[in-house]
N, C-alpha and C positions, 0 to 999 in steps of 0.2 A: 386484678388481684389485690387484696388489701395488704398493707405493710406487715400486719401480724402474720398473714399466710406466707409472705415472702421470707420472713424471719424463721418461721417454723421449718420451711423446706430447706433453708440454708443450714439450719442447725442439724437437720436430718443428714445432710451431705457431710457435714463436718464430723458428726458422730460415727458415720459409717467409715470414715477414713482414719479414725483414731487407732493407734497401735496397741498391741496386746500388753505392752509393758505396764499399762494402767491396772491390769488385773492383779498385780502384786502390791498395789498401794491402796490401803483401806480408805484413806481420805479421798483419794481421786475416784475410787470406785463408787463411793456413795454420793460424791458430787455429780458424777456421771449419771447415777440413778435419779437424782433430783432433777437433772436437766432433761432426762427422757420423760419424766413424769409431767413436765411442763408442756410437752408437745400436745398438739391437737389429738384427741382420741379418735384415731381412724386406723385403717389396716396398715398404713405406712408405718405408724408408730409401733404396731405389733411386730413388723419385720425388723425395725431397729432394736426393739427389746430382745428379739431372738438372736440377732447378730451380736449384740453386746453380752448376752447370756453366754454365747460360745466363747467370746473373747475373755470373759472374766471367770470362766469355769474353774481355772486353777486356783484363783483367790478363794472362791467359795468352798472348794474341796479342801484347801489348806486350813480354812477356819472352821470346817465341819458344820457349815450352815447351808440352808437351802438357797438356791440361786434366785435372788430377788428379781432379776430381770426376767427369767423364765416364768416365775410365778405371776409377775406383772403382766406378761404376755397372755397368760391363761385368763386372768381376771378381765383384761380388756377385751379379749376375744369373746368371752362369755357375754360381756356387756353389749358387744357389737353383733352377737350371734354370727361369728365368723368361724365356721368349722375348720377351714384350712389352717388358720392360725392355731386352733386348739390341737389339731393333729400334729403340726410341726412342734409345738411346745411339749406335748406329751411324749413325742418321740425323743426329744432332747432329755427330758426328765428320766424316761425309761432307760436310755443308754447310759446315763450318768449312774443310775442305781445298779445297773448290771455290771459296770466297771468296778463297783464296790462289793460285788457278789451278793447284792440284795435282790435275788432273782424273783421273789414273790412280788415285791413292789414293781420291779421292772416289767414283769408280765402284765400287771394290772394297768400300768401307764401305757404300755404299748397296745394293749387291747382297747384302751380308750382312743388311742391314736387311730387304730383301725376303724373304730366306729365313726369318728369325725371325718376321716379321709373318705369314707363311703358317703357321708352326708355332703362333703364338698365335691363328690364325683371326680376326684383327682386320681386317675389310675396309677400314675407313677408313685405318688405319695402313699396310696393304698398298698401297692406292691412292697415298698420299703417298710411300711408298718407291719405287714404280715410277716416279712422275713425277720424283722426284729423280734416280734412275738414268738416266732418259731425258735429262734436262738435261745430266748429266755426259757422256753419249755424244755429244750434239749439240755440245758444246763441243770434242770431239775429232774432229768430222766423221765419227763412226760413225753415219751417218744411218739405215741400215736397223735397226741395233740400237736406236737412239733411238726410231724409229717403233714398234718392237715393244713397248718398255716403255710408251710413252705410250698406245698403242692398248689394251694390257692394262689400264692405269689407267683409261682412258675407259670400258671395258666395266664394270668394277667400280663406278666412280663413278655411272654411269647406273643400275646395278642398285640401289645404295643411295640414289640420288637426292641425291648430294652435289654441289651446284652449283659450289662453289669448285674442286673437283678436276676436274669436267667442263670448266670454263673453262680451267684450267691445261693439261689434256691436249689439248683442242681447239686452243688457241692454239699449243701446242708443235708439234702435228702440222702446223698451218698454216705455222709457221716452217720446218719441214723441207721441206714442199712448195715454199715460197718459195725456199729454198736450191737446190732441184732445178729451179727455174724452171717449176714446174707452177702457173702463176699462177691459172688458173681454179679449180683445186681449193683453192688457198690462200685465195682470196677467199671461197669458200663456207664454209671453216672459220672464217675471221675474222669473217664476218658472223654466223654462228651463235653464236660466242663473244661478239660485241658485243651480240646480242639478250639473251643470258643475263645479261651484266653490267648491262645496262639494267634488266632485270627485278629484279636483285638490288640495284639502286641503288648500284653500285660505280663511282664516277667514275674512279678510277685505272685500273681494268680497261678501262673504256670508252676512255680516252685511249690506252692501249697498243694496243688492237685497231683504233682509228681510224688510228693511225700505221702499223700493219702493213698495213692496207688501202691506205694511201698508197704504201707500198713496192711492193705487188703491182701496182697500176695503173701506177706509174712503170716497173716492169719490163716491162709490156705496151706502154709508149710512150704511154699515155693520161695525158699530163702535167696537163691541166686538171682531170681527176677526182682525180688524186693530190694536187694542190695543195689542192683543197677538203677532202679528208680530213686533210691535214696541218694546215690551218687549224682544222678542228674539234677535232683533238687538242690543238692549241696553246691554244685557248680554254679547254678543260677544265683543262689544266696551269696556265694563268695564274690560273684561279679557285682551284685548289688551292694556288697559290704553290709549285708543284713546279719548282724551278729546273732540275734535271737534265732533266726532261721538256721544259721550254721550250727548253733548249739543243738537244736532239735535234730538236725540231720546226723551230727556226730553221735548223739545218744541212740538214735535209731540204728545206725550202723553198728555201734557197740552191742546193742541188743541182738541184732541179727547174727553177727559173728559169734556171740556167746551161745546162741541157740545152735549154731553150726559146730560148736565146740572148738572154734578157732580162737582160742583165748588170747593169743598174742595180738592178733588184729583187733579183737574186741577191746583189749586194754589200750591199744594205740589210739583208737577213736574216743574212748571215754576220757583219756588224758587230754586229748585235743579239746573236748567239750569243757573240761575243767579249766584249761588255760584260756579258752575263749570267754568263759564266764567271768573272768577277771575284768573284762571290758564292760560288763553289765552292772548297773548300780544295784539291782535287786539281788541280795545275797542268797535268796532262797535257791537260785539255780546252782550256786557253788555248793551249798549243803547237799542238794540233790545229786550232784556229780560225785561228791565224796561217798554218799550212800551207794550209788550204782557201782563204783569201783570196789567198795567193800563187798557187795554182793557177788561180783565177778570173782574176786579172790576167794571168797567163801566156797563157791562152786568148785574151785580148783583145789580145795583142801588147804589153802594157805591161811590158816586161822589167825595167826599172830598179825600178819599184814592186814587181813580183813578187819581185825579188831582195831588197828591203828586208824584206818579210814572211817570206820563206824564212829570212833570217838571224836574225830574231827567234825563229822556231820552232826553229832549230838552237841558238841561244844558250840558250834556256830548257830545251830537251831535254837538251843536254849538261850543264847545271848539275844537273838533277834525275835524269839517267840514263835518259831515255825512249828506249831504243834503237829500238823499232819506229817511233816518230815520226821519229827521225833517218834511219832507212832510207828511209821513204816521202818525207821532205822532200828528201833528196839525189837520190832517183829523179826527183822532180818537177823539181828544179833541172837535172838532166841533160837532161830533155825540153825545158826552157825554153832552155837554152844551145844545144841542137841546133836548135830552131826559129829562134833568133836567128843561127845560123851560126857560133857559137863552139864548134867541135867538140873542141878541146883541153880546155876547161873542162867540156864535157859528159862527156868520158871520165873526167876526174878525179872529177866528182860521181858518176858511175855506179860507179866503183871504190869510193868511200866508202860508197855504198849497199850494195854487195855485201859490204863489210867488216862492216857492222853486221848484215847478213843472216846471215853466217857466225857472228858472235858470238851472235846470238839462237838459231841452230840448235844451237850448242855448249851453250848454257845449257839449252835444252829437252832435249837428250840427257842431260846430267848430271842434270837434275831427274827425268827418266823413270827413270834407273837408280837414283837415290836412293829414289824412290817404290816401285820394285819391291823394293828391299832392305827397305824398311819393311814392305811386304806380307808378304815372306818371314819377317821377324822376328815379325810378329803371328801368322802361321800357326804358326810354331815355338812361340811361347808358348802358343797355344791347344792345340797337341798336347801340350805339357808338362802343362798343366792336366788334359787328358783322361787322360793317362798316370797322373797322381797319383791321380785318381778311380778309375781302373782298378786301380792298386796297392792302394788302400784296400779295394776290393771283394774283390780277390784275397786280401788278408790275412784278411778276415772268413771267406772261404770256406775258407782253410787252417786256421783255428781250428776250424771245424765238422768239417773233414775229419779233423783230429787226434783229435777225440773219437770219431769213428766208427772210426778206425784202432785205437784201444785196444780197442774191443769186437770188432773183426774179427780181432785178432791171434791169438787161440786157434784160430779157424777156419782162418786162413791157415797156421798151423804144421801143422795136420792135413793140409791140402791140398798143402803145399809138396812133400812127397816125390813125390806123384802128378804134380803139375804142373811139377816141376823141369825135366824134359826139354823140355816145350813152351815154358816161360818162356825158357830159354836160346836155343832156336831162334828164338823171336819177337824177342828182344833183338838177335840177330845181324842179322836182317832189317831191324829198325828202324835199326840203326847204318849198314847199307849204304844205306838210303833217305836218312838224314840226310846222309851223305857226298855222295850224288848231288844232294840239294837245295842243299847248300853250294856245290857246283860250279856248279849252275844259277844260283844267286844271284850268283856271281862273274862268270859270263858275262854275265848281265843287266846288271850294273853297268858292264861295258865299253861298253855302247851309249851311255851318256850322253856321255862325252868324245868318242867317235867322231862323234856327231851334232852336238855343240856346236862341234867343230872345223870341220866343213863349213859350218855356218851362219855362224860368225864369219868364215870366208873370204869368204862372200858379202857380209857387211856391209863387210869390208875393201875388196872390189872396188868397191862403190858409193862409199865414201868416197874411194878412190884415183882414181875417175873423176869426182870432184867432184859426184856426185849426192846432195847432202845431204838433200834432201827425201825421196828414195826410201830413203836410208839410215835416216832417222828413222822412216818408215812401216814399213820392214822390221824395225827394232829394236823398235818397239812390239809388232808381231805376234810377233817372236821371243821377247820377254820373257814374253808371254802363254803361248806354247808351252812355254817353259822351266818355267813354273810348273806346267803340266799334266803335263809329263814328270817333274818332281821329285816330284809327288804320286803319279803312276801307278806309277813304278818302285820305290816303297816296298813294293809288294805283288807276290806271285807271280802273281796273276790280278786283273784289273780288269774292271768291266762293259764290255760291248761298246761302248755309246754313248760312254763316256769315251775309249776307244781311238780310235774313229772321229772324235771331236771333235779330238783331237790330230793325227790323220792328215790331216783336212781342213785344219787350220791349217797343217800342214807343206806340203801341196800348194799352198795359197795363197801361201806364202812362195816355193816353188820356181817358181810361175807368175810372180811378181814378178821373181824372179832371172833367169828365162829370157825376160822380156819378153812373156809370154803366148803362147808358141809352141805350147802344147797346152791342150786342155780335158780335164776328167775327170768321171766319174760314179761315185758310190758307191751301190750297190743292195743293200739288205738284204731278204731274203725275208720275205714277209708273216707266216709262221708263227714268226718270231723276235721275241721281246720283248727288245730290246737293253738293257733295264734289268736283266734277270735272267741273260742269257747272259754267261759270263765268258771272257776270252781273256788269254793272257800279254801284258804290255805291250811295245810296240815290236817286235812279232813280224813285222808286215807292212812297216814303214817301209823296211828295207834293200832289199827286193825292189821296192818302189815307186821308191825312189831309183835303183836299178839300171836300171829300165825307162825312167826319165826321161833319165838321163845317158849311157846306152849305146844307147838305142833312139830316143827321141823328139827329142833335141836335134840329131841328125844328119839328121832327116827334112826335106827341103827342098821336095818337090813339093806337099805339102798339109799342113794343120794336124794336129798330132798328137792322138791320143785315147787316154786311159787309162781303163779300166773296171775297177772293183773290185766283185766280186759275193760275197756271203756268204750261205750257206744251210746248213741242217741236213740231214744224211743219216744217218738212224738215230741212233746215239750219237756221231756225228762232226760237227765243224764244218768245213765246206769253204769255203776262201777262195781265190778266183780273181782273179789280177791279170793283165790282158791289155792289151797295147799294140799299136798299128799302126806301130811303128817300123821300123828298117832290118834287124832280126834280129841274132842273135848272131854269125853268120859275118861279116857286113860290119863289125859293131862290133869284132870281133877284128882284122880287117884294118886298120881305122883305128887301133886301139890299137898294133898292131905297126909301122904306118907312122910313127906319132908317136914310136916308141921308148919307150913307157911300159911299165914292168914292174910297175906298181902292182897289188896284189891287194886285193880288197874285204875290209876288216876286218869290216864289218857283215854281209856274207853268210856269212863263216866263223863268226862268233860266233853268228849266228842258226841256222845249220845245227847247230852244237853244242848250242844250247838245245833244238832240236826233238828231237835224238837223246836228250838227257837226259830230256825230257818223256816220250818213249816208254818209257825204262827205268823211270822212277819209277812211271808209271801202269799199265804193262803193257797199254797200249792203242795203237791205230793212231795214228801221228804221222809224217808224211812230207812231202817236197817233190818235186814233179815239174815239170820245165821242158820245154815243148813249143815247137818252132820252127814257126810258122805259115807256110804257103805257099799261093799261088793255084793255079789249074788249070795254069798254065804252069810250075809249080815254082819261081816266084820268091818270095823271102821277103816276107811281109806283116806280120811282127811276132812277138811272143813271148807265150806264156801260161805263168804260174807258178801251179800248184795246190798249196795248202798244206792238209793234212788234220791237224786237231788233235782231241784228245778233247773232247767237248762237256761243259762244266762249267756248273753252274747255282748261283745264290745259294741257292735253296730246294731 
């Protein structure tokens, strides 16, 4: 082994042994970073970067900067094509963002970790990544997606017999079922997780599951059983001297006894929670305890005493900026004033609660936009790295090609006279084809601003009507859809499943926008592999949009239905969009009656795209619109049939 290699491995050993105290020192941290960057670029260096990233996490959190060690591990892993390193690094980044309540970013990073863990074929790492992504989704109330992640993690964990991840997945699934008020199923999950934690001798896990069982039984109204579980959890937390767990149990017991109308016991436990909170640095728990005691006193009709505790909660929350506590406290005060008959003060308190609710919603919206921008920037950087690698490979190929050209030059000169005519003819055909492709790309690029304008109009409508929560939900789904569209429209063709994913998300948005006045079904023929069949991006959306806004929104007698069927017919892909709306004739009458002279930009652009696809491929590509009628000749909807050339990846 060379002297340089020996020094590198010695430095690796020393770096791994460095204490965490360096994370607090800026100079030492960046000296350490420079030292790591001097190491040989291999997988061992990736592991060192990850270790030091964990050790210096507090420093980067305190300075509110990205962890340079973790970012370095990602860059080096990409260079080495080391998927396990990428999975570990993105797991670290995702967990860091989740701890800062940046759940959109956390979900994106953990989904990347899932992707690379699969590439690495590391079952344990995949299991951990799936559980992490599930927690992110649960924090965003994406319960079905969270369930899917945790269930996949549970299957893998049971296969590899990893008890820790079995417990995490089981407990998380139980919490999802608890949120959905499926108490019996949640109890079954928590009892199973409790048994595993007992067998593993993990007291903290036992305390958590005992508390969760208490929540479940309290949800069923079985308060005495819930109290027993809370007390069992409290006993373990007291033994572990886990102050946070003790506070949670005290508050749960206070809530249960309040529900039983045993107010003295409820006050005793809430006061214990308040005293225990003095041992916790985070003042938010103290403010929450003041608020809970105020609510208890209010229920008993002790309005003056309740007002005193509410004021303490407000003073502490205003000083530290706990807006959610302020919102809940003012809401509780409004109820208290209302019950005491002081309606003027009740209205003032309710107004203040709404003011803080609006402020929190604005902050969440701004944070969501910032996170989506960060995701976009990360994707852009990844694409740049891939492009650089591609350019490097292309440069090598060009070098080899030049060598071959030298040897082929003599043969080419001999053949040039014979092939001149055919070459010129072929070049002219290629130029015509490129012209058509450029025109097609131009038309395709017009779809993005057209669709974005319509979606932003919907968000504006929600905000204008003061539906902030719906606007926030719509904006989250809209940002996900924008990411899909930005990715899909970079290509002339995309896999069918990608196009259908964006179409389904668009339909969900339109259903929200229209208050669920219609249902939809997307059916793909069994003989179609949607991973391999290709389709032009955004080719179906304008016709779907037209069906909704000119056919279904005016249907009053019954709920609208939109059916999308995709099948193969020979070498053609046939897409059928059928609605049971009012029909084109009535839609036109409504349009004329309202005096609207608007023409659909999306329909015109899409028709132009289909015409160009037919010219470029010299194959069938057409659109046929059929008015549907019943036996009496009355309109029953519209069917749009789009025929495209069938393209395949392979």
